Steps between C-alpha positions, in 0.01 A plus 500: 500500500216614724210619283465814713860613438543764232806685361400807706437316830221269619147490640288302746128433454319582826142438389333380183141423401256566216465876559842608629870420541737655754880492467801633688748611234874544564695709247880500506690834512523665153256244352160566346203306371385527141288795383171315459124493512229244575173435322322308777619645830561818697772534762554690825861542616599581858869573566621319812867603491755645263480773237311452174470685174150419374412575138121519457370584151825683424511703824790427737439510876747438783343291776630384837372298797128560553438622145228339290366518146205354310557368149182452297451224246682603181725759667869494407717448807847415626682502831874545546716476811694828518630441853799310636295240691247248375165657403205314653139566403162330529303456178126438520354384169125511434318398185402190309836333426839508672728285283848615402387483134283809559814714478547707186862616521561834328866520602710240684863510616520121487372434145197302611 
């Protein structure tokens, strides 16, 4: 299985170096990522297409194409596809470390 495939969809890495990582993330209809936080990175999300329900520190926000949100280091966050088409967003990570092991999952639909 491709390492970038997840139960909720998949992602592509567009750029990666010591101070940032940029991904395009594709979320299947009715799927959502885990409710999580990061110790070593902040994220900026830009919605390209689709309809998202973003949970940011317990506050739910509906976002569509052109919407953006900043998630500070340590913030709790989740994104869910609440539309009928694939949700596509760009994630820009900044910080000191970008490994998948810097994910503290608070709640996860897939028991990870």
